[in-house]
Each structure stands twice: as C-alpha cells, then as structure tokens.
C-alpha positions as a Markdown table, in Angstrom:
| # | Residue | x | y | z |
|---|---|---|---|---|
| 1 | Val | 0.0 | 0.0 | 0.0 |
| 2 | Val | 1.5 | 3.3 | -1.1 |
| 3 | Leu | -1.4 | 5.7 | -0.6 |
| 4 | Thr | -2.1 | 7.7 | 2.6 |
| 5 | Pro | -5.4 | 6.5 | 4.1 |
| 6 | Glu | -8.2 | 9.0 | 3.5 |
| 7 | Asp | -10.9 | 9.8 | 6.0 |
| 8 | Thr | -14.1 | 8.3 | 4.7 |
| 9 | Arg | -17.3 | 10.1 | 6.0 |
| 10 | Phe | -20.2 | 7.6 | 6.6 |
| 11 | Arg | -23.7 | 7.4 | 8.4 |
| 12 | Val | -24.6 | 4.6 | 10.6 |
| 13 | Thr | -28.3 | 3.8 | 11.0 |
| 14 | Asp | -29.0 | 1.3 | 13.7 |
| 15 | Ala | -32.5 | -0.2 | 13.2 |
| 16 | Asp | -34.4 | -3.3 | 14.8 |
| 17 | Ala | -33.1 | -5.8 | 12.3 |
| 18 | Ser | -29.9 | -4.2 | 10.9 |
| 19 | Val | -27.1 | -1.8 | 11.1 |
| 20 | Val | -26.2 | 0.1 | 7.9 |
| 21 | Leu | -23.3 | 2.0 | 7.2 |
| 22 | Arg | -23.4 | 4.4 | 4.4 |
| 23 | Ser | -20.9 | 6.4 | 2.5 |
| 24 | Lys | -21.1 | 8.3 | -0.9 |
| 25 | Ala | -20.1 | 5.1 | -2.9 |
| 26 | Leu | -20.8 | 2.2 | -0.6 |
| 27 | Cys | -23.7 | 0.8 | 1.6 |
| 28 | Val | -22.9 | -2.1 | 4.0 |
| 29 | Thr | -25.7 | -3.9 | 5.9 |
| 30 | Val | -25.2 | -6.0 | 8.8 |
| 31 | Asp | -28.0 | -8.4 | 9.8 |
| 32 | Lys | -28.5 | -8.3 | 13.4 |
| 33 | Arg | -30.1 | -11.7 | 13.5 |
| 34 | Thr | -27.7 | -13.7 | 11.3 |
| 35 | Ala | -24.6 | -11.3 | 11.6 |
| 36 | Thr | -24.3 | -11.6 | 7.8 |
| 37 | Leu | -23.1 | -8.6 | 5.6 |
| 38 | Gln | -24.3 | -7.3 | 2.2 |
| 39 | Phe | -22.3 | -4.8 | 0.3 |
| 40 | Ala | -24.2 | -2.5 | -2.2 |
| 41 | Asp | -23.0 | 0.3 | -4.5 |
| 42 | Ala | -24.5 | 4.0 | -3.9 |
| 43 | Asp | -27.5 | 3.2 | -6.1 |
| 44 | Gly | -28.4 | 0.0 | -4.1 |
| 45 | Arg | -27.1 | -2.7 | -6.6 |
| 46 | Met | -25.8 | -5.8 | -4.6 |
| 47 | Leu | -22.0 | -6.0 | -5.1 |
| 48 | Leu | -21.4 | -9.0 | -2.7 |
| 49 | Ala | -23.4 | -10.7 | 0.1 |
| 50 | Glu | -22.6 | -13.5 | 2.5 |
| 51 | Asn | -24.6 | -16.7 | 2.0 |
| 52 | Gly | -25.2 | -17.9 | 5.6 |
| 53 | Ala | -23.4 | -16.9 | 8.7 |
| 54 | Val | -19.8 | -17.3 | 9.2 |
| 55 | Thr | -18.8 | -19.9 | 11.5 |
| 56 | Phe | -16.0 | -20.6 | 13.9 |
| 57 | Arg | -15.6 | -24.3 | 15.2 |
| 58 | Pro | -12.9 | -25.0 | 17.5 |
| 59 | Ile | -10.5 | -28.1 | 16.7 |
| 60 | Glu | -10.1 | -30.1 | 19.7 |
| 61 | Glu | -8.0 | -32.9 | 18.7 |
| 62 | Gly | -5.1 | -33.7 | 16.6 |
| 63 | Val | -2.1 | -31.4 | 15.9 |
| 64 | Asp | -4.4 | -28.4 | 14.9 |
| 65 | Lys | -5.9 | -28.6 | 18.5 |
| 66 | Gly | -6.3 | -25.0 | 19.9 |
| 67 | Tyr | -7.2 | -23.6 | 16.2 |
| 68 | Phe | -10.5 | -23.0 | 14.7 |
| 69 | Arg | -12.2 | -24.1 | 11.3 |
| 70 | Val | -13.5 | -21.0 | 9.7 |
| 71 | Arg | -16.4 | -21.1 | 7.2 |
| 72 | Gln | -17.5 | -18.0 | 5.3 |
| 73 | Ala | -19.6 | -18.3 | 1.9 |
| 74 | Phe | -20.9 | -15.9 | -0.5 |
| 75 | Arg | -23.7 | -15.6 | -2.9 |
| 76 | Leu | -22.9 | -16.0 | -6.6 |
| 77 | Asp | -24.7 | -14.7 | -9.7 |
| 78 | Pro | -26.0 | -17.6 | -11.9 |
| 79 | Asp | -23.5 | -16.7 | -14.6 |
| 80 | Glu | -20.6 | -15.9 | -12.2 |
| 81 | Thr | -17.2 | -17.8 | -12.8 |
| 82 | Ile | -14.8 | -18.5 | -9.9 |
| 83 | Tyr | -11.3 | -18.3 | -10.6 |
| 84 | Gly | -8.4 | -19.6 | -8.2 |
| 85 | Leu | -9.3 | -20.6 | -4.6 |
| 86 | Gly | -6.2 | -22.6 | -4.2 |
| 87 | Gln | -5.5 | -21.1 | -0.9 |
| 88 | Leu | -4.4 | -23.3 | 2.0 |
| 89 | Gln | -6.0 | -22.5 | 5.3 |
| 90 | Asn | -4.2 | -24.7 | 7.7 |
| 91 | Gly | -2.7 | -23.3 | 11.0 |
C-alpha cells in the first residue's frame, strides 16, 4: 500500500433488524439476527453478500488442537465464474 489512508465520512443507521453504514460510494448492511454482511453500491445494486453466517468451530483434537475451522460463503450470480481458490488455510 503506497497511498495515505483517507478519512471517509459515513452514516450509521441502527434499526431493529440491521445496522447500515452508508458512504457516498458504498452501503454495508449487517443483519443483526444472522450477523451476515451485504455490500451494495450507492444506487443500491448488490455487489457482494454473504450466504449464511460465518462459523468458527474449535478444533479439539490432533495437531491443530487450539485452532478454529472458519467457514464463510458468499452468494454468486448464476453466470459468475470462480477463479483460483487454491489458498491453503491450515494453521
């Protein structure tokens, strides 16, 4: 990263079901019930949304004991192509 971080003004709206953070370019919604995130542009077009809540399960046996299994999934458009995903999440 070579740029200096900029201050970004945003508004927070706390409703019964969600918390919404809105800037000039982005709207992030946190569902209070499921803790899932949704990202939309300033016009409300969905950019990215979680598909189910993130889960953290402790590993209680073997050499990885004391770590967690983390699961996070995102909704895909029907015609969306996935590339990569060769990351190794071990330890």
